[in-house]
N, C-alpha and C positions, 0 to 999 in steps of 0.2 A: 223268232227264237223265244221259246216259253220261259217265263220267269222261274228261278229256282225257289226252293223253300225259304232260303235265307232272304232272298229279294222280297218275298211276300212278307216276311217279318219286317223288313225295312219300310215297306209300304203300309204297314199296319195302321198308322194314324189316319191315312186317307180311307182305308178299309173300314175302320171303326166308325168314322163320321158317315160314310156312305151308307153302310148298313143301318146306322142309327136313323138316318133320314127316311129310308125306306120303311123301317119298322114304325117310325112315328107317323108316316102317311097311312099305314094300315090301321094303327090305333085310332087315328083321327076319323077314319071312315067307319070303323066298326063299333067303337066304344062311345056311349052317350056322354059321359063326363070326362072326355079324353084330355081337357086342358089341364087337369090335376096331374094326371099320369105323365103327360108330356112334359110338364114343368120339372118334375123330379126326374124323369127320364133324360132330359136335357142337361141337367145338373151332373148326373152320373156320367153322361156321354162326354161332356166337355172335360170333366176332371180326369176320367180315364185316358182321354186322348193327350191331354197336357202331361200327365204322369208318364205315360209310355214315351212320348217324344223326348222329355228331358232325361229319362233313364237310359235311352238309347241314342243320346246326343252324338256320341263318338262313332256310331255305326254309319259312317258317311258312304254315299255311293251316288251314281247317276244312272237312272233307269229309263227304260222305253227308248233306246236309241239316242240317249242324250236330250231327252225332253224334260225329265223331272229329276231334281236333286233331293235326296233324303238325308236325314241326319245333319249334324253341323248347324250352320246358320239358320236354315229352314226350321230345324227343331227348336231353336230358341224362340222364333216367331210363332211357331205353332203353340208353344207354352203361353205367349202373350195373348194370342187370339183366343184360345180356349179358356184360359183362367178369366180373362176379360169378359167373354161371353157368359161364362158361369155366373159371375157376379151380377151381370145385368139380368140374367133370368131370375136370380134370387130377389133382386129388387123389384122385378116386374110383377110378381105374384100379387102382391098387395095393391100395387099401383093400377093394374088393369082392372081389378075388382072395383076400385074407386071410380073409374070411368065407365064401367060397364062394357068393357071391350076385351073380356078374357076369352079370346079365340084360340082354339088349338093351333091353327095355322101360324099364329105368331111365332111359336117355338120352332116350327118346321122352317120358317123363313130365316130365323137366326141361325139354325143349324146349316142351312144351305149357304147363308153368306159366309159363315166361318169356313166351310169347304172351299168356297171361292177364294178367300184370303190365303188358305193354305196352298192352293194351287199357284197363286200369284207368288208367294214367298219361295216356293220350291221350283219355279219355272227356269228352264234353261233353253227355252224356245219362245220367240215373241208371240206366236199364235197361242201358246199356253198361257202366257201373260194376259193376252186379250180374253181368253176363254174364262179364266179366273176372275178378271175384272168385271166382266159382264154378269157372271153369276152373282158376284157380291153386289153390284150396282142395282140389278133388278130387284133383288131382295130388299135392298135399302129404300128403293123408290116406294115399294108397297109398304114397308114398315113405317116410313115417314107419315103415311096417312092412315095408320092402324086405328086411330081414334076417328073413325069415318063420320061420327056424328058432329065433329067440330070442324067449322069452316076453315079455321087456321090450319088444321092438319091437312085438309084437302089442298089448301093453297101451298103448304110446304111440300107436299108430295109432288104437285104439279110443277112447281118452280125447280125442285131438285131434278125431276125427270127431264125437263126441257133443257136445263143447263148441263145436266150430266150427259145427255145425248149430244150436245154441242161439243163437250170435251172429248167424248168418244169419237166424234168426227176428226179432231185433230190427231188422235192416236191412230186410227185407222189409215188416215192419209199418210202419216209419218211411216207406219209399217210398210205401206205400199212403195213409198220412195226408197226406203232401206232395202226392201227385197229387189226393187228394180236395179239397185246398184250392186248388191252382194250376191244375188240369185240364191239366197238362203234365209231362213228365218231362225236358224240356230245361233243362239247367242255365243255358244263356244267357238263356232267358226268365225263369227263376226269378230270376237275378241282376238283371235289368232291373227287376223289380217287388218286389225284396227289401224295400224300405222299407214297401211296402203290406202284404206277407204277414207281416212281422216282429211285427205287432201281433195276429196271430191265434194264439190259444193251441193250436189243433190243429196248425198249421204248426210252431210252436215244439216241441210234443211230438214230431211226426214227425221233426224235425231232431235232437232230442236222442236219440231212439232210434237214429237212423242213426249219430250220434257214438258212442253206447254200443257198437253193433255193431263199429265200426272200432276202438274202444278195446280190444275183445278181440283184434283182429288185430294191434295194435301192441304188445300184452302190457303195458298200463298197469294200475296198481293202481286199483280193487279187481278188475280183470277179467283177472287174471294167473294165476289158480290152475292152469291147464293147463301153464304154461310149463316149470317144473322137471322134472316127470315126463316130459313129451314130449321135451324136449331131451336128457335123460339116456338115455331108451330108444330113441330114433331112432338110425339110422346116423349117425356123427359127421359125415360129409360132408353128409348131408341137414340135419342140425341147422345147420351153417354156412350152408346155402342159405336155410332157413326164417328164421333169426335176422337175416338181412341184406337180401337182395333181397325176401323176402316182407314184412319191415317197412317197407322203402323204398316198395313198392307201396301199402301201406295209407296211409303218410304222403302219398304223392302224391295219393290221393283226398281226404284231409282238406284238403290245400292247395287242390284244385279246388273242394271244397264251400264253403270259406270265402272264395272269390274275391269274393263280393258285399261282404263286409265290407271287403277290401282295396281293391277297385276303386271303390267308391262312397263311401268314407269314412263308412260307416254305423257306429253303435256296435257294438262287439263284445259282443253279448249272451251270447255263450258264454265270455267271459273268465274268469268264476268257475269254470266246469266245467273249463276246460283248467288253470287255476291249481291247482285242488284235485288233479287226477290227476298234475300235475307234481310237487307237493310230496310226495304219497304215494308215487309211484313212485321218485322219487330216494332218498328217505330209507329206505323199506322195502327196496328193492332193494339198496342199499349195506350197510345194517346186517345183513341176513340173509346176504348173501354172505360176510361176515366169518367165519361159522361153517362154511362148507363146505370140505370136504376133496376131494370130487369135482369135478374141473375143470370138467366139462360142467355141473354144477349151479351152480357158481360163476359161469360165464359166463351161465347162464340168469338168474340174479338180476341179474348185471351188465347184461344186455339190458334188463331191466325198469327199471333206473336210467337207462340211456341213453334209453329212451323218454320218461322223465320230463324229461330235459335238452332233448330236441326238443319236447315238449309246452309248454315255456316259450315257444318261438318262436311256437307257435300262439295262446298267450294274448297275447303281444305284438302280433301282427297288423300288422306293418309290413313294408315291402319288405326291410329289412335282416335282420330276423329270418327271413323266408322264404328269403332267399338263404342265410343261415346254417344253416337246417335242410337245405336240399339239399346244401351243402357237407359238413355233418356226416354226412349218410346216405352220401355217397360215401366219406368217410374211414372211417366206421364199418364200411361193407361189407368194405373191403379189410383193415382190421386185424382184424376178427372172423374172416373167411374164413381169413386167414393163421394166426391162433391155432388154429382148428379143424383146419386142414391139418397143423399140427404135432402136435396131439393124435392125429389119425388115423394118423400115422406111428409114434408111440410106442406107440399102443394095441395090446395083444396080443389073442389070441382070448379069447372069453367075457368081454368087458368088463374085462379085466385092464389094469393100468397106466393107468388113467384118474384115479387118485387123485394128489394132490400128492406123496405119498411116492415115487412112481415117478420123480419129476423130480429127486430128490436126487442131486447129483453128475452131472447130465446133461452138464455141460461136459466131463467126461472121456470120455464115450462119443461125443458129437457136438458139437464146438465150434460148428459152423455152425448147426445146429438150435437150439442153446442161445442164440446171438447173435440169431437171428430171433425166437424166442419172447420174449426179453427185450425186443426192439424192439416187438413187439405189445403186451406188457404196459405198457411205458412210454406208448405211444400211447393205449391204452385208459384209462390213468390220467389222461391229459391233460397230460402233462409236455412243455413246449416243448423243441425245436422240432418235435414230432411233429404229424401232421395232427389227431389228437384234440384237442390244445390249441386249435387255431384253430377247430375246430368248436364247441367250447364258447364260445370267446371271442366269436364272431360272434353266437351265440344270446343270450349274456348282454348284450352291447352292445345288441341289439335290444330286450331287455327293459327295460333302463335307459332307452332312448329313449322307451319307452311308459309310463314311470312305474311300472315293476314292479321297482324296485330290490331290494325285499325278497325277490322270487322269485330274482333272480340271486345274492343273498347266500346263500340256502338251497342253490342250486345249487353255489356255491363250497364250502360246508360239506360237502355230499354228496360232492363231488369229493375233498376232503381225507379223508373216511372211506375212499373207495374205493382211495386210494393204497396203504393197508395191504394189502388182499388181492391186489392186483395185484403189488406189490413182493415179497410173500411168496413168490410163485412164482420170482421172480428169485433171492431168497435161497436157496431150495431148490437151484436149478440150480447156483449158484456156490459157496455156503458150507456145504452139508450134504453129509455122506458117504453114498454110495449104500449102501443095504441089500440091494439086489437086483441080480444080474448077469443081463443080458439083451442080446441082440443086436438092434440097430436096423437093419432093412431099409428103405432109402430107395430108392424108384424115381425115376428122372429126372423122370417126370411130376409126382410129388408135390413133389419139390425145386423144380422149375421154378414150380409154384403158389406155393410159399412165398416164393421169391425175387421173383417178379413182385409179389405182394401187398406185400413188404416195400418194394420199389422205389417202388411208388405211394404208400405211406404216407409215405415220406421225401420224395418229390417234392412232394406236396401240403402236407407240413409245411414244408419249406425254401422252396418257391415257391408259397405259398397263393393269391397273386393270379392265377396261371395259371387256376385252376379258378373262383375267385370272380368274376373279371371276365367270364368266359364265362357264369356263371350270371346275374349282374346285367344283362348285355346282352340277355338274353331274357325277364327277368321284367317283365311289364307290369302295373303295379298302378295 
């Protein structure tokens, strides 16, 4: 049955990105200095897709015979993915010139990865989830090694590829078992008969394998082993993309897959699993981050602990906690991209100046970057009135409502531990004497990325209801 004109309008975010990728490939092939055109083209492409998605958020529907959902919750994720990618592209322009890796295909890969994320967030069929996941993952494997002259980047790309392929094996095997029991890959049909299937051990095993595969993607303990090395070795701007929008895409799928529990008030049979990975991720991530001097490794372990906080919401499995996860993902995306944008500006050639010692006395070299880096550290630590505080607050309240008060208490303890390594950066910036003299080259694009990230973190922190009301209005449980 052909799509109507209205359905084409609903699909417009996918159409915009798809046409943008095709146009970018043509420009890359035909234009000599394509990288400059593609950078600005990507910024315009991501901004227009994000704007269209959020304007048409209430135009909800399910298309292609129940395969893709448009509007509503996927529209919010589309906004997060596209604005996050836009900020990464802005901070990449100066960074890639610094390393001599300003390739046009870099921007095409980011565009393709965002399309994969959007497919994941809108999927109503397990095969569509897999299609989106592979599109995103393959782009990330290449992007991790985009600085191909660096051995550490090659190592990061290879590690990510091998362990990512290992995780994909879990996901494919899980899908096979689920299909074997249900004879369908439609998430809608599986949801309708969830109470019947939940008593089948093969179905539970398949679901658990699927969750384990996505636990790799969200970097939850004990499936986190790839994170520190990959984050450290990859280009800093790529690390910012992988740790935020990539994580958001994986969480969007986990939320979709658990719809049966939320919608039908079925018992949350996966509560012990999510509770366990939440506790392990929060505590291990925060404790190991204490000993890190390399800022990229510190933020890698920080990313693991934040995955733990969000996993609390999955364990709680109520509408408040799911709204809290989506709010948290939005806040985390912008404060983490902001932090990595600052790191990419300060970073010198050959991975120099990414240790915390390089930030000693930074206030004297660049008061603006110092202020924004401090803002991002406060937000990541969850200090009010930053967006990071409200992200944790909503998730913890959802846990308490579900009788998981003990999990919320462990989350608070982990947050208290994390305050030390975040504020340590601020102490170095303002209260330590600089031991190294270097010139900071700030491009207008990179600075704009930092400023926009900071503005969004402050806006969501001071006016959290702006985003939360939007999220709760489209969450139907």
